[in-house]
C-alpha positions as CSV (number, residue, x, y, z in Angstrom):
1,M,65.1,173.0,90.7
2,D,67.8,172.4,92.5
3,R,69.3,175.6,91.2
4,L,72.0,176.6,93.8
5,S,74.5,179.8,93.4
6,T,76.2,182.9,95.1
7,A,72.7,184.2,95.5
8,V,71.7,182.1,98.7
9,I,74.6,184.6,100.5
10,D,73.7,187.5,98.6
11,F,70.2,186.8,99.7
12,T,70.9,186.0,103.3
13,E,73.4,189.2,103.3
14,A,70.5,191.1,102.4
15,A,68.4,189.8,105.4
16,Y,70.8,191.0,108.0
17,D,71.1,194.5,105.9
18,L,70.1,197.2,109.0
19,E,71.0,199.6,106.7
20,N,67.7,199.0,104.7
21,A,64.8,201.1,105.5
22,D,61.7,199.0,106.6
23,D,60.5,199.7,103.2
24,T,63.3,198.9,101.2
25,W,64.1,195.9,103.0
26,L,61.8,193.2,101.5
27,P,62.7,194.9,98.1
28,N,65.9,194.5,98.3
29,L,65.7,190.8,99.6
30,L,63.7,189.7,96.5
31,R,66.4,191.0,94.0
32,A,69.0,189.4,96.1
33,G,67.3,185.8,96.1
34,A,65.5,186.2,92.8
35,P,68.2,184.5,90.7
36,V,68.1,181.0,92.7
37,M,64.2,182.0,93.2
38,D,62.8,183.2,90.4
39,R,61.2,180.0,88.1
40,G,59.9,182.2,84.9
41,L,57.0,183.9,86.7
42,G,58.6,186.2,89.2
43,V,59.1,186.3,93.1
44,A,56.9,187.9,95.8
45,G,57.5,188.6,99.3
46,V,54.3,188.9,101.7
47,L,54.5,190.5,105.3
48,Y,52.3,189.1,107.6
49,G,50.7,188.2,111.1
50,R,49.9,184.9,112.4
51,P,48.6,184.9,115.6
52,P,50.2,182.5,117.8
53,G,47.4,181.4,119.9
54,G,44.9,181.4,117.4
55,G,42.8,184.2,114.8
56,P,43.0,184.9,111.0
57,V,46.2,185.5,109.3
58,Q,46.8,188.6,108.3
59,L,48.6,190.1,105.1
60,L,50.5,193.2,105.9
61,R,52.0,193.7,102.6
62,V,53.1,192.3,99.4
63,E,56.0,193.2,97.0
64,T,56.4,191.6,93.7
65,L,59.8,191.3,91.2
66,G,58.9,190.3,88.1
67,C,55.6,188.7,88.5
68,P,52.4,189.3,86.0
69,D,51.1,192.9,87.1
70,D,48.0,191.2,88.8
71,F,49.5,188.6,90.9
72,A,49.8,190.5,94.2
73,E,46.1,191.2,93.7
74,L,45.2,187.6,92.7
75,H,47.0,186.2,95.3
76,A,45.3,188.2,98.1
77,R,41.9,187.2,96.4
78,A,43.2,183.3,96.9
79,I,43.9,184.1,100.5
80,E,41.0,185.9,101.5
81,A,39.1,182.5,100.1
82,T,41.0,180.2,101.8
83,P,39.4,178.7,105.1
84,A,41.2,180.4,108.7
85,D,42.3,176.8,109.6
86,V,43.7,176.2,106.1
87,L,45.7,179.0,105.7
88,R,47.4,178.7,109.6
89,E,48.4,175.4,108.6
90,Q,49.9,177.0,105.1
91,A,51.3,179.5,106.8
92,R,52.9,177.3,109.6
93,P,56.8,178.7,110.7
94,G,58.9,176.8,109.0
95,Q,57.6,175.4,105.8
96,A,59.1,175.4,102.9
97,G,59.0,173.7,99.5
98,T,56.1,173.7,96.8
99,M,52.3,174.0,97.5
100,S,51.6,170.8,95.5
101,E,54.1,169.1,97.6
102,N,52.9,170.4,101.4
103,T,49.2,169.9,100.6
104,K,49.8,166.5,99.2
105,G,46.3,164.2,100.1
106,R,44.2,167.8,100.1
107,P,44.4,168.7,96.2
108,E,41.2,170.9,96.8
109,E,43.6,173.3,98.4
110,L,46.0,173.8,95.6
111,A,43.0,173.9,92.8
112,R,41.7,177.0,95.3
113,Y,44.2,178.6,95.1
114,T,45.3,178.0,91.5
115,S,41.7,179.3,90.3
116,F,42.2,182.8,91.5
117,V,45.7,182.9,89.9
118,P,44.9,180.7,86.5
119,Y,48.6,181.0,85.2
120,C,50.0,179.6,88.2
121,K,50.0,175.6,88.6
122,D,52.1,175.4,91.5
123,L,53.5,177.8,94.2
124,L,57.2,177.6,95.7
125,G,58.2,179.0,98.8
126,L,58.8,179.5,102.2
127,T,57.4,180.7,105.4
128,A,59.8,182.8,108.3
129,V,57.2,183.3,111.1
130,D,58.7,183.4,114.2
131,P,56.8,182.2,117.2
132,N,55.4,185.2,118.1
133,G,53.5,185.1,114.8
134,L,55.4,187.6,112.9
135,G,57.2,187.6,109.9
136,A,57.3,187.1,105.9
137,A,56.7,184.3,103.4
138,I,59.0,184.4,100.2
139,I,56.7,182.7,97.4
140,A,57.7,181.9,93.7
141,P,54.8,181.0,91.3
142,L,55.2,178.4,89.1
143,D,53.5,177.3,85.4
144,E,53.9,173.5,86.4
145,A,53.7,171.3,89.5
146,V,57.1,170.6,90.9
147,V,58.9,167.9,93.6
148,L,61.9,169.6,95.1
149,S,64.8,167.1,96.4
150,S,65.2,166.4,100.0
151,R,68.3,168.9,100.0
152,A,66.7,171.2,98.0
153,K,64.2,171.7,100.2
154,E,66.1,172.0,103.4
155,R,67.7,174.8,102.2
156,W,64.8,176.8,101.8
157,Q,64.3,175.9,105.3
158,M,67.9,177.7,106.0
159,M,66.9,180.9,104.2
160,G,63.8,180.9,105.9
161,A,65.4,180.7,109.0
162,H,67.3,183.9,108.6
163,V,64.9,185.9,107.0
164,C,62.7,184.8,110.6
165,A,65.9,186.0,112.5
166,A,66.8,189.1,110.5
167,H,63.0,190.4,110.6
168,R,62.8,189.7,114.4
169,L,65.9,191.7,114.5
170,R,65.0,194.5,112.8
171,Q,61.5,194.4,115.0
172,G,63.3,194.5,118.3
173,L,66.0,197.6,116.9
174,F,63.3,199.8,118.0
175,A,61.5,198.1,121.0
176,D,61.4,200.6,123.7
177,D,62.6,197.9,126.4
178,R,66.4,197.3,125.1
179,P,68.6,197.5,127.6
180,D,71.2,199.9,127.3
181,T,74.9,198.3,126.8
182,G,76.5,200.9,126.2
183,L,77.6,199.6,122.6
184,P,76.6,200.4,119.1
185,R,73.0,199.4,118.5
186,E,72.8,197.8,122.2
187,A,75.3,195.1,121.1
188,E,76.3,192.7,123.2
189,A,79.5,192.1,121.7
190,V,81.5,193.8,119.4
191,L,84.5,192.2,117.2
192,D,87.1,192.9,114.9
193,P,87.0,191.7,111.6
194,Q,90.7,191.4,111.8
195,G,91.0,188.1,113.2
196,F,87.8,188.6,115.0
197,R,88.8,189.5,118.2
198,L,86.6,190.6,120.8
199,V,86.6,194.5,120.9
200,D,84.1,194.8,123.8
201,A,81.3,192.8,125.2
202,S,78.7,193.4,127.6
203,G,76.8,190.8,129.9
204,S,76.8,187.0,128.8
205,A,78.9,187.6,126.0
206,G,81.6,188.3,128.2
207,H,81.7,185.1,129.6
208,S,85.0,182.9,128.0
209,S,82.7,180.2,126.7
210,A,80.4,183.1,124.6
211,R,83.7,185.1,123.4
212,G,84.6,181.7,122.1
213,R,81.5,180.8,120.0
214,L,81.1,183.9,118.9
215,R,84.3,184.5,117.5
216,E,83.9,181.0,115.4
217,A,80.5,182.0,114.7
218,A,82.1,185.0,112.7
219,L,84.9,183.3,111.8
220,Q,82.6,180.6,109.8
221,I,80.2,183.6,108.7
222,D,83.2,184.9,106.9
223,R,84.2,181.9,105.3
224,A,80.5,181.9,104.0
225,R,80.9,185.4,102.7
226,G,84.5,184.7,101.3
227,K,85.1,182.2,98.5
228,L,82.9,179.8,99.6
229,R,79.9,181.7,98.2
230,R,81.0,180.8,94.7
231,S,82.9,177.6,94.6
232,D,80.9,175.6,97.2
233,P,77.1,177.6,98.2
234,A,75.7,174.9,99.7
235,Q,78.4,174.5,102.3
236,A,78.5,178.3,102.9
237,L,74.8,178.4,103.8
238,E,75.0,175.6,106.1
239,L,78.0,177.4,107.9
240,W,76.3,180.6,108.9
241,T,73.6,179.4,111.5
242,A,70.6,181.5,112.0
243,L,71.8,182.3,115.3
244,V,74.8,181.7,118.0
245,Q,74.1,179.8,121.2
246,G,70.4,180.9,120.8
247,R,71.1,184.2,121.5
248,W,72.8,186.6,119.0
249,S,72.7,187.4,115.6
250,L,76.2,188.7,114.2
251,V,75.6,192.0,111.7
252,D,78.1,194.5,110.1
253,W,78.4,197.8,111.6
254,F,80.3,200.9,110.5
255,D,81.9,203.5,112.3
256,T,81.8,207.0,111.6
257,D,85.4,206.4,110.0
258,G,83.7,203.7,107.9
259,R,86.0,201.3,109.6
260,R,83.5,197.8,109.7
261,F,83.2,195.6,112.7
262,V,80.8,192.6,113.5
263,L,78.1,193.4,116.3
264,A,76.5,190.7,118.5
265,L,73.4,191.8,118.8
266,P,70.5,190.1,121.0
267,N,67.8,188.3,119.3
268,P,66.3,185.4,120.9
269,P,63.1,184.4,119.9
270,E,60.4,185.2,121.6
271,I,58.7,182.5,123.6
272,A,56.8,182.4,126.7
273,D,57.2,179.3,128.8
274,P,54.7,178.5,131.7
275,R,56.3,175.4,132.2
276,G,59.4,175.5,134.1
277,L,61.8,174.8,131.3
278,T,65.1,176.6,131.0
279,E,65.0,179.1,127.9
280,R,67.3,176.5,125.5
281,E,64.9,174.0,126.4
282,N,61.9,175.7,125.6
283,Q,63.3,177.1,122.5
284,V,64.1,173.7,121.8
285,V,61.0,172.4,122.5
286,T,58.8,175.0,120.7
287,Y,60.4,174.2,117.5
288,V,59.9,170.5,117.8
289,V,56.1,171.5,118.2
290,L,56.3,173.2,114.9
291,G,57.5,170.6,113.0
292,Q,61.4,171.2,112.9
293,T,64.0,168.4,112.6
294,N,67.0,168.7,115.3
295,K,69.1,169.4,112.5
296,M,66.7,172.1,111.5
297,I,66.9,173.2,115.0
298,A,70.1,173.3,115.4
299,Y,70.4,176.0,112.6
300,Y,67.8,178.1,113.8
301,L,69.4,178.3,117.1
302,G,73.2,178.0,116.1
303,I,73.5,175.1,118.5
304,S,75.2,171.8,117.7
305,S,72.3,168.9,116.8
306,S,73.5,166.9,119.7
307,R,73.0,169.7,122.3
308,V,69.7,169.7,120.7
309,S,69.1,165.8,121.5
310,A,70.1,166.6,125.2
311,L,68.0,169.8,125.6
312,L,65.5,167.7,124.1
313,R,65.8,164.6,126.3
314,S,65.8,167.1,129.3
315,A,62.8,168.6,128.7
316,M,60.6,165.6,127.8
317,R,62.0,164.2,131.1
318,K,60.5,167.3,133.1
319,L,57.3,167.0,131.0
320,N,56.9,163.3,131.9
321,V,56.6,162.3,127.9
322,A,58.2,159.6,126.3
323,T,58.3,160.2,122.6
324,R,58.2,163.4,120.1
325,A,54.5,163.0,118.9
326,S,53.3,162.6,122.9
327,L,55.4,166.0,123.2
328,V,53.7,167.8,120.7
329,K,50.6,166.5,121.5
330,L,50.9,168.1,125.2
331,F,52.0,171.4,123.9
332,L,49.3,171.7,121.5
333,E,46.6,170.7,124.4
334,M,48.2,173.4,126.7
335,D,48.0,176.1,123.9
336,Q,44.1,175.3,123.2
337,S,43.5,175.5,127.1
338,M,45.2,178.9,127.3
339,T,43.4,180.3,124.1
340,T,40.2,179.4,125.8
341,D,40.8,180.3,129.3
């Protein structure tokens, strides 16, 4: 099951392809990732909403590639028959792996699903849902129960991080309140891919430290998309983090003469904070509450693991909690009180 190839980078590139219209984005994503995702019964993509404060998970759209003709219909029936609280847990942001693993100790959940999709004995997938509750799931039906290696599961999480960031980016591009930066697509920086020199910048992207981080991240992505995608796709995927400094996504842009540039587009996770934390502390804590490890939080935000640890310690001091478990409990209690007020 631990298959890896250049398709993991093809998949990541497809996620950030802004030239694709909304109705072609998900099908193209499935085609790009199929070589590492399809286990014989095809692959499917689901756009859905998961209200962060509660409420039922809503399936907005299902796309399939190579699946049995009735898979989309049977999958939808299985979801409709799943209790709301169970479905919210199954659709938890950052989930990756197989259903048999993720529901270990609760075999009735897998049994319920397979009773609706009889040729499916397990389900491999990732959930790429933003803290605001919108996102996608990529799933592959399996004809047998499967256990992923820890490395394979981590790589699925990384792929999910990119789908999450890319989906959020696409939603934000059409927002009415995007500030006018005077740069293409309201970017905050434009880099020339020849040496990745910063051609123009706006706001915080113009600071010397940000310039260095953006150039370094662009170089890493260029390495990932080059020879490394074939010689070592695992390392290539690790190099290409989902964000730069918790704020920017780097994407290709072509001017009217067909010249390629790299844009740094603002794309931070939408996280409300009534608790007095800094933006970066709040991002880290939110991902902790969602069950992510420090390594994966670093990957989501494009910062170092040591920086994640420092931000987490700072947030815990401010919130007067001593353990990670206490922090999660505190935030869950806060969320519950906010939704019942």
